[in-house]
mmCIF file of the N, C-alpha and C atoms, coordinates in Angstrom:
data_MODEL
# 
_entry.id   MODEL 
# 
loop_
_atom_site.group_PDB 
_atom_site.id 
_atom_site.type_symbol 
_atom_site.label_atom_id 
_atom_site.label_alt_id 
_atom_site.label_comp_id 
_atom_site.label_asym_id 
_atom_site.label_entity_id 
_atom_site.label_seq_id 
_atom_site.pdbx_PDB_ins_code 
_atom_site.Cartn_x 
_atom_site.Cartn_y 
_atom_site.Cartn_z 
_atom_site.occupancy 
_atom_site.B_iso_or_equiv 
_atom_site.pdbx_formal_charge 
_atom_site.auth_seq_id 
_atom_site.auth_comp_id 
_atom_site.auth_asym_id 
_atom_site.auth_atom_id 
_atom_site.pdbx_PDB_model_num 
ATOM 1   N N  . MET A 1 1  ? -19.576 7.663   18.124 1.00 0.00 ? 1  MET A N  1 
ATOM 2   C CA . MET A 1 1  ? -19.916 7.198   16.786 1.00 0.00 ? 1  MET A CA 1 
ATOM 3   C C  . MET A 1 1  ? -18.623 6.888   16.008 1.00 0.00 ? 1  MET A C  1 
ATOM 4   N N  . MET A 1 2  ? -18.688 5.827   15.251 1.00 0.00 ? 2  MET A N  1 
ATOM 5   C CA . MET A 1 2  ? -17.529 5.408   14.460 1.00 0.00 ? 2  MET A CA 1 
ATOM 6   C C  . MET A 1 2  ? -17.427 6.251   13.194 1.00 0.00 ? 2  MET A C  1 
ATOM 7   N N  . PRO A 1 3  ? -16.213 6.476   12.725 1.00 0.00 ? 3  PRO A N  1 
ATOM 8   C CA . PRO A 1 3  ? -16.043 7.211   11.458 1.00 0.00 ? 3  PRO A CA 1 
ATOM 9   C C  . PRO A 1 3  ? -16.373 6.307   10.270 1.00 0.00 ? 3  PRO A C  1 
ATOM 10  N N  . PRO A 1 4  ? -16.587 6.893   9.094  1.00 0.00 ? 4  PRO A N  1 
ATOM 11  C CA . PRO A 1 4  ? -16.840 6.086   7.894  1.00 0.00 ? 4  PRO A CA 1 
ATOM 12  C C  . PRO A 1 4  ? -15.651 5.185   7.566  1.00 0.00 ? 4  PRO A C  1 
ATOM 13  N N  . LEU A 1 5  ? -15.944 4.042   6.946  1.00 0.00 ? 5  LEU A N  1 
ATOM 14  C CA . LEU A 1 5  ? -14.917 3.115   6.467  1.00 0.00 ? 5  LEU A CA 1 
ATOM 15  C C  . LEU A 1 5  ? -14.811 3.317   4.963  1.00 0.00 ? 5  LEU A C  1 
ATOM 16  N N  . LEU A 1 6  ? -13.734 3.943   4.514  1.00 0.00 ? 6  LEU A N  1 
ATOM 17  C CA . LEU A 1 6  ? -13.512 4.205   3.093  1.00 0.00 ? 6  LEU A CA 1 
ATOM 18  C C  . LEU A 1 6  ? -14.729 4.860   2.451  1.00 0.00 ? 6  LEU A C  1 
ATOM 19  N N  . GLY A 1 7  ? -15.319 5.818   3.171  1.00 0.00 ? 7  GLY A N  1 
ATOM 20  C CA . GLY A 1 7  ? -16.437 6.585   2.637  1.00 0.00 ? 7  GLY A CA 1 
ATOM 21  C C  . GLY A 1 7  ? -17.813 6.009   2.905  1.00 0.00 ? 7  GLY A C  1 
ATOM 22  N N  . VAL A 1 8  ? -17.895 4.852   3.570  1.00 0.00 ? 8  VAL A N  1 
ATOM 23  C CA . VAL A 1 8  ? -19.189 4.229   3.865  1.00 0.00 ? 8  VAL A CA 1 
ATOM 24  C C  . VAL A 1 8  ? -19.498 4.436   5.340  1.00 0.00 ? 8  VAL A C  1 
ATOM 25  N N  . ALA A 1 9  ? -20.662 5.020   5.607  1.00 0.00 ? 9  ALA A N  1 
ATOM 26  C CA . ALA A 1 9  ? -21.074 5.302   6.992  1.00 0.00 ? 9  ALA A CA 1 
ATOM 27  C C  . ALA A 1 9  ? -21.314 3.993   7.749  1.00 0.00 ? 9  ALA A C  1 
ATOM 28  N N  . PRO A 1 10 ? -21.047 3.983   9.054  1.00 0.00 ? 10 PRO A N  1 
ATOM 29  C CA . PRO A 1 10 ? -21.280 2.782   9.849  1.00 0.00 ? 10 PRO A CA 1 
ATOM 30  C C  . PRO A 1 10 ? -22.766 2.440   9.919  1.00 0.00 ? 10 PRO A C  1 
ATOM 31  N N  . THR A 1 11 ? -23.069 1.131   9.908  1.00 0.00 ? 11 THR A N  1 
ATOM 32  C CA . THR A 1 11 ? -24.457 0.666   9.983  1.00 0.00 ? 11 THR A CA 1 
ATOM 33  C C  . THR A 1 11 ? -24.779 0.056   11.343 1.00 0.00 ? 11 THR A C  1 
ATOM 34  N N  . GLY A 1 12 ? -23.747 -0.337  12.089 1.00 0.00 ? 12 GLY A N  1 
ATOM 35  C CA . GLY A 1 12 ? -23.981 -1.036  13.350 1.00 0.00 ? 12 GLY A CA 1 
ATOM 36  C C  . GLY A 1 12 ? -24.208 -2.530  13.155 1.00 0.00 ? 12 GLY A C  1 
ATOM 37  N N  . LYS A 1 13 ? -24.262 -2.990  11.900 1.00 0.00 ? 13 LYS A N  1 
ATOM 38  C CA . LYS A 1 13 ? -24.468 -4.404  11.605 1.00 0.00 ? 13 LYS A CA 1 
ATOM 39  C C  . LYS A 1 13 ? -23.127 -5.106  11.454 1.00 0.00 ? 13 LYS A C  1 
ATOM 40  N N  . PRO A 1 14 ? -23.089 -6.408  11.803 1.00 0.00 ? 14 PRO A N  1 
ATOM 41  C CA . PRO A 1 14 ? -21.841 -7.155  11.586 1.00 0.00 ? 14 PRO A CA 1 
ATOM 42  C C  . PRO A 1 14 ? -21.594 -7.337  10.087 1.00 0.00 ? 14 PRO A C  1 
ATOM 43  N N  . ILE A 1 15 ? -20.321 -7.414  9.724  1.00 0.00 ? 15 ILE A N  1 
ATOM 44  C CA . ILE A 1 15 ? -19.936 -7.697  8.343  1.00 0.00 ? 15 ILE A CA 1 
ATOM 45  C C  . ILE A 1 15 ? -18.971 -8.867  8.339  1.00 0.00 ? 15 ILE A C  1 
ATOM 46  N N  . ARG A 1 16 ? -18.779 -9.448  7.163  1.00 0.00 ? 16 ARG A N  1 
ATOM 47  C CA . ARG A 1 16 ? -17.826 -10.549 7.005  1.00 0.00 ? 16 ARG A CA 1 
ATOM 48  C C  . ARG A 1 16 ? -16.916 -10.198 5.837  1.00 0.00 ? 16 ARG A C  1 
ATOM 49  N N  . ILE A 1 17 ? -15.622 -10.264 6.076  1.00 0.00 ? 17 ILE A N  1 
ATOM 50  C CA . ILE A 1 17 ? -14.632 -10.030 5.034  1.00 0.00 ? 17 ILE A CA 1 
ATOM 51  C C  . ILE A 1 17 ? -13.821 -11.313 4.880  1.00 0.00 ? 17 ILE A C  1 
ATOM 52  N N  . ASP A 1 18 ? -13.906 -11.900 3.688  1.00 0.00 ? 18 ASP A N  1 
ATOM 53  C CA . ASP A 1 18 ? -13.143 -13.114 3.402  1.00 0.00 ? 18 ASP A CA 1 
ATOM 54  C C  . ASP A 1 18 ? -11.754 -12.735 2.927  1.00 0.00 ? 18 ASP A C  1 
ATOM 55  N N  . VAL A 1 19 ? -10.750 -13.440 3.428  1.00 0.00 ? 19 VAL A N  1 
ATOM 56  C CA . VAL A 1 19 ? -9.353  -13.133 3.112  1.00 0.00 ? 19 VAL A CA 1 
ATOM 57  C C  . VAL A 1 19 ? -8.598  -14.433 2.853  1.00 0.00 ? 19 VAL A C  1 
ATOM 58  N N  . ILE A 1 20 ? -7.726  -14.396 1.849  1.00 0.00 ? 20 ILE A N  1 
ATOM 59  C CA . ILE A 1 20 ? -6.785  -15.495 1.601  1.00 0.00 ? 20 ILE A CA 1 
ATOM 60  C C  . ILE A 1 20 ? -5.388  -14.890 1.602  1.00 0.00 ? 20 ILE A C  1 
ATOM 61  N N  . ASP A 1 21 ? -4.503  -15.430 2.403  1.00 0.00 ? 21 ASP A N  1 
ATOM 62  C CA . ASP A 1 21 ? -3.108  -15.009 2.433  1.00 0.00 ? 21 ASP A CA 1 
ATOM 63  C C  . ASP A 1 21 ? -2.231  -16.206 2.116  1.00 0.00 ? 21 ASP A C  1 
ATOM 64  N N  . ILE A 1 22 ? -1.292  -16.004 1.226  1.00 0.00 ? 22 ILE A N  1 
ATOM 65  C CA . ILE A 1 22 ? -0.295  -17.023 0.897  1.00 0.00 ? 22 ILE A CA 1 
ATOM 66  C C  . ILE A 1 22 ? 1.069   -16.408 1.181  1.00 0.00 ? 22 ILE A C  1 
ATOM 67  N N  . VAL A 1 23 ? 1.857   -17.114 1.970  1.00 0.00 ? 23 VAL A N  1 
ATOM 68  C CA . VAL A 1 23 ? 3.163   -16.606 2.380  1.00 0.00 ? 23 VAL A CA 1 
ATOM 69  C C  . VAL A 1 23 ? 4.231   -17.632 2.044  1.00 0.00 ? 23 VAL A C  1 
ATOM 70  N N  . ARG A 1 24 ? 5.307   -17.170 1.432  1.00 0.00 ? 24 ARG A N  1 
ATOM 71  C CA . ARG A 1 24 ? 6.477   -18.027 1.205  1.00 0.00 ? 24 ARG A CA 1 
ATOM 72  C C  . ARG A 1 24 ? 7.506   -17.660 2.261  1.00 0.00 ? 24 ARG A C  1 
ATOM 73  N N  . VAL A 1 25 ? 7.923   -18.671 3.007  1.00 0.00 ? 25 VAL A N  1 
ATOM 74  C CA . VAL A 1 25 ? 8.880   -18.467 4.090  1.00 0.00 ? 25 VAL A CA 1 
ATOM 75  C C  . VAL A 1 25 ? 10.232  -19.014 3.656  1.00 0.00 ? 25 VAL A C  1 
ATOM 76  N N  . LYS A 1 26 ? 11.266  -18.223 3.882  1.00 0.00 ? 26 LYS A N  1 
ATOM 77  C CA . LYS A 1 26 ? 12.636  -18.644 3.581  1.00 0.00 ? 26 LYS A CA 1 
ATOM 78  C C  . LYS A 1 26 ? 13.500  -18.311 4.785  1.00 0.00 ? 26 LYS A C  1 
ATOM 79  N N  . ASP A 1 27 ? 14.224  -19.289 5.267  1.00 0.00 ? 27 ASP A N  1 
ATOM 80  C CA . ASP A 1 27 ? 15.097  -19.107 6.433  1.00 0.00 ? 27 ASP A CA 1 
ATOM 81  C C  . ASP A 1 27 ? 14.339  -18.545 7.636  1.00 0.00 ? 27 ASP A C  1 
ATOM 82  N N  . GLY A 1 28 ? 13.099  -19.011 7.811  1.00 0.00 ? 28 GLY A N  1 
ATOM 83  C CA . GLY A 1 28 ? 12.315  -18.603 8.975  1.00 0.00 ? 28 GLY A CA 1 
ATOM 84  C C  . GLY A 1 28 ? 11.697  -17.219 8.892  1.00 0.00 ? 28 GLY A C  1 
ATOM 85  N N  . ARG A 1 29 ? 11.790  -16.577 7.725  1.00 0.00 ? 29 ARG A N  1 
ATOM 86  C CA . ARG A 1 29 ? 11.241  -15.215 7.561  1.00 0.00 ? 29 ARG A CA 1 
ATOM 87  C C  . ARG A 1 29 ? 10.335  -15.170 6.341  1.00 0.00 ? 29 ARG A C  1 
ATOM 88  N N  . TYR A 1 30 ? 9.395   -14.242 6.361  1.00 0.00 ? 30 TYR A N  1 
ATOM 89  C CA . TYR A 1 30 ? 8.544   -14.042 5.187  1.00 0.00 ? 30 TYR A CA 1 
ATOM 90  C C  . TYR A 1 30 ? 9.411   -13.566 4.034  1.00 0.00 ? 30 TYR A C  1 
ATOM 91  N N  . ALA A 1 31 ? 9.391   -14.296 2.934  1.00 0.00 ? 31 ALA A N  1 
ATOM 92  C CA . ALA A 1 31 ? 10.126  -13.887 1.744  1.00 0.00 ? 31 ALA A CA 1 
ATOM 93  C C  . ALA A 1 31 ? 9.183   -13.239 0.729  1.00 0.00 ? 31 ALA A C  1 
ATOM 94  N N  . GLU A 1 32 ? 7.952   -13.735 0.674  1.00 0.00 ? 32 GLU A N  1 
ATOM 95  C CA . GLU A 1 32 ? 6.942   -13.177 -0.226 1.00 0.00 ? 32 GLU A CA 1 
ATOM 96  C C  . GLU A 1 32 ? 5.575   -13.321 0.410  1.00 0.00 ? 32 GLU A C  1 
ATOM 97  N N  . HIS A 1 33 ? 4.661   -12.439 0.038  1.00 0.00 ? 33 HIS A N  1 
ATOM 98  C CA . HIS A 1 33 ? 3.289   -12.485 0.540  1.00 0.00 ? 33 HIS A CA 1 
ATOM 99  C C  . HIS A 1 33 ? 2.333   -12.105 -0.575 1.00 0.00 ? 33 HIS A C  1 
ATOM 100 N N  . TRP A 1 34 ? 1.300   -12.912 -0.744 1.00 0.00 ? 34 TRP A N  1 
ATOM 101 C CA . TRP A 1 34 ? 0.218   -12.580 -1.663 1.00 0.00 ? 34 TRP A CA 1 
ATOM 102 C C  . TRP A 1 34 ? -1.071  -12.601 -0.848 1.00 0.00 ? 34 TRP A C  1 
ATOM 103 N N  . GLY A 1 35 ? -1.928  -11.656 -1.081 1.00 0.00 ? 35 GLY A N  1 
ATOM 104 C CA . GLY A 1 35 ? -3.185  -11.615 -0.350 1.00 0.00 ? 35 GLY A CA 1 
ATOM 105 C C  . GLY A 1 35 ? -4.313  -11.118 -1.235 1.00 0.00 ? 35 GLY A C  1 
ATOM 106 N N  . ILE A 1 36 ? -5.506  -11.629 -0.953 1.00 0.00 ? 36 ILE A N  1 
ATOM 107 C CA . ILE A 1 36 ? -6.697  -11.186 -1.668 1.00 0.00 ? 36 ILE A CA 1 
ATOM 108 C C  . ILE A 1 36 ? -7.841  -11.145 -0.658 1.00 0.00 ? 36 ILE A C  1 
ATOM 109 N N  . ASN A 1 37 ? -8.726  -10.167 -0.833 1.00 0.00 ? 37 ASN A N  1 
ATOM 110 C CA . ASN A 1 37 ? -9.895  -10.081 0.038  1.00 0.00 ? 37 ASN A CA 1 
ATOM 111 C C  . ASN A 1 37 ? -11.080 -9.571  -0.766 1.00 0.00 ? 37 ASN A C  1 
ATOM 112 N N  . ASN A 1 38 ? -12.240 -9.605  -0.149 1.00 0.00 ? 38 ASN A N  1 
ATOM 113 C CA . ASN A 1 38 ? -13.451 -9.142  -0.818 1.00 0.00 ? 38 ASN A CA 1 
ATOM 114 C C  . ASN A 1 38 ? -13.954 -7.814  -0.238 1.00 0.00 ? 38 ASN A C  1 
ATOM 115 N N  . LEU A 1 39 ? -13.033 -6.977  0.236  1.00 0.00 ? 39 LEU A N  1 
ATOM 116 C CA . LEU A 1 39 ? -13.429 -5.710  0.845  1.00 0.00 ? 39 LEU A CA 1 
ATOM 117 C C  . LEU A 1 39 ? -14.238 -4.841  -0.121 1.00 0.00 ? 39 LEU A C  1 
ATOM 118 N N  . SER A 1 40 ? -13.884 -4.824  -1.403 1.00 0.00 ? 40 SER A N  1 
ATOM 119 C CA . SER A 1 40 ? -14.636 -3.993  -2.351 1.00 0.00 ? 40 SER A CA 1 
ATOM 120 C C  . SER A 1 40 ? -16.086 -4.462  -2.462 1.00 0.00 ? 40 SER A C  1 
ATOM 121 N N  . THR A 1 41 ? -16.315 -5.769  -2.410 1.00 0.00 ? 41 THR A N  1 
ATOM 122 C CA . THR A 1 41 ? -17.686 -6.303  -2.438 1.00 0.00 ? 41 THR A CA 1 
ATOM 123 C C  . THR A 1 41 ? -18.426 -5.932  -1.168 1.00 0.00 ? 41 THR A C  1 
ATOM 124 N N  . VAL A 1 42 ? -17.762 -6.036  -0.024 1.00 0.00 ? 42 VAL A N  1 
ATOM 125 C CA . VAL A 1 42 ? -18.379 -5.674  1.252  1.00 0.00 ? 42 VAL A CA 1 
ATOM 126 C C  . VAL A 1 42 ? -18.786 -4.200  1.239  1.00 0.00 ? 42 VAL A C  1 
ATOM 127 N N  . LEU A 1 43 ? -17.897 -3.321  0.778  1.00 0.00 ? 43 LEU A N  1 
ATOM 128 C CA . LEU A 1 43 ? -18.218 -1.893  0.732  1.00 0.00 ? 43 LEU A CA 1 
ATOM 129 C C  . LEU A 1 43 ? -19.391 -1.616  -0.217 1.00 0.00 ? 43 LEU A C  1 
ATOM 130 N N  . ALA A 1 44 ? -19.417 -2.282  -1.372 1.00 0.00 ? 44 ALA A N  1 
ATOM 131 C CA . ALA A 1 44 ? -20.530 -2.102  -2.312 1.00 0.00 ? 44 ALA A CA 1 
ATOM 132 C C  . ALA A 1 44 ? -21.843 -2.568  -1.687 1.00 0.00 ? 44 ALA A C  1 
ATOM 133 N N  . ASP A 1 45 ? -21.808 -3.700  -0.970 1.00 0.00 ? 45 ASP A N  1 
ATOM 134 C CA . ASP A 1 45 ? -23.005 -4.191  -0.286 1.00 0.00 ? 45 ASP A CA 1 
ATOM 135 C C  . ASP A 1 45 ? -23.488 -3.181  0.754  1.00 0.00 ? 45 ASP A C  1 
ATOM 136 N N  . LEU A 1 46 ? -22.580 -2.620  1.524  1.00 0.00 ? 46 LEU A N  1 
ATOM 137 C CA . LEU A 1 46 ? -22.956 -1.646  2.545  1.00 0.00 ? 46 LEU A CA 1 
ATOM 138 C C  . LEU A 1 46 ? -23.573 -0.396  1.921  1.00 0.00 ? 46 LEU A C  1 
ATOM 139 N N  . GLN A 1 47 ? -23.043 0.036   0.794  1.00 0.00 ? 47 GLN A N  1 
ATOM 140 C CA . GLN A 1 47 ? -23.590 1.212   0.117  1.00 0.00 ? 47 GLN A CA 1 
ATOM 141 C C  . GLN A 1 47 ? -24.999 0.937   -0.396 1.00 0.00 ? 47 GLN A C  1 
ATOM 142 N N  . ARG A 1 48 ? -25.294 -0.315  -0.757 1.00 0.00 ? 48 ARG A N  1 
ATOM 143 C CA . ARG A 1 48 ? -26.635 -0.687  -1.232 1.00 0.00 ? 48 ARG A CA 1 
ATOM 144 C C  . ARG A 1 48 ? -27.593 -0.938  -0.077 1.00 0.00 ? 48 ARG A C  1 
ATOM 145 N N  . GLY A 1 49 ? -27.068 -1.034  1.144  1.00 0.00 ? 49 GLY A N  1 
ATOM 146 C CA . GLY A 1 49 ? -27.932 -1.258  2.295  1.00 0.00 ? 49 GLY A CA 1 
ATOM 147 C C  . GLY A 1 49 ? -27.854 -2.647  2.899  1.00 0.00 ? 49 GLY A C  1 
ATOM 148 N N  . GLY A 1 50 ? -27.020 -3.506  2.338  1.00 0.00 ? 50 GLY A N  1 
ATOM 149 C CA . GLY A 1 50 ? -26.860 -4.843  2.920  1.00 0.00 ? 50 GLY A CA 1 
ATOM 150 C C  . GLY A 1 50 ? -26.332 -5.814  1.901  1.00 0.00 ? 50 GLY A C  1 
ATOM 151 N N  . PRO A 1 51 ? -25.897 -6.992  2.367  1.00 0.00 ? 51 PRO A N  1 
ATOM 152 C CA . PRO A 1 51 ? -25.381 -8.015  1.457  1.00 0.00 ? 51 PRO A CA 1 
ATOM 153 C C  . PRO A 1 51 ? -26.454 -8.457  0.464  1.00 0.00 ? 51 PRO A C  1 
ATOM 154 N N  . SER A 1 52 ? -26.037 -8.801  -0.742 1.00 0.00 ? 52 SER A N  1 
ATOM 155 C CA . SER A 1 52 ? -26.975 -9.209  -1.784 1.00 0.00 ? 52 SER A CA 1 
ATOM 156 C C  . SER A 1 52 ? -27.618 -10.561 -1.484 1.00 0.00 ? 52 SER A C  1 
ATOM 157 N N  . ASP A 1 53 ? -27.026 -11.362 -0.575 1.00 0.00 ? 53 ASP A N  1 
ATOM 158 C CA . ASP A 1 53 ? -27.596 -12.687 -0.258 1.00 0.00 ? 53 ASP A CA 1 
ATOM 159 C C  . ASP A 1 53 ? -28.500 -12.668 0.959  1.00 0.00 ? 53 ASP A C  1 
ATOM 160 N N  . GLU A 1 54 ? -28.883 -11.491 1.436  1.00 0.00 ? 54 GLU A N  1 
ATOM 161 C CA . GLU A 1 54 ? -29.780 -11.407 2.590  1.00 0.00 ? 54 GLU A CA 1 
ATOM 162 C C  . GLU A 1 54 ? -31.186 -11.799 2.196  1.00 0.00 ? 54 GLU A C  1 
# 
């Protein structure tokens, strides 16, 4: 059995996490990184029993 994800018990159902990453590269290396995701929405949906658009 899988452990909880940030306090939410596993459901066995697939989930989708949307992510946007923006990276500034300087001299071939990452100089800056910005990222955003909807993990908090996914966790709230799981706590309610499923995505709100089901």
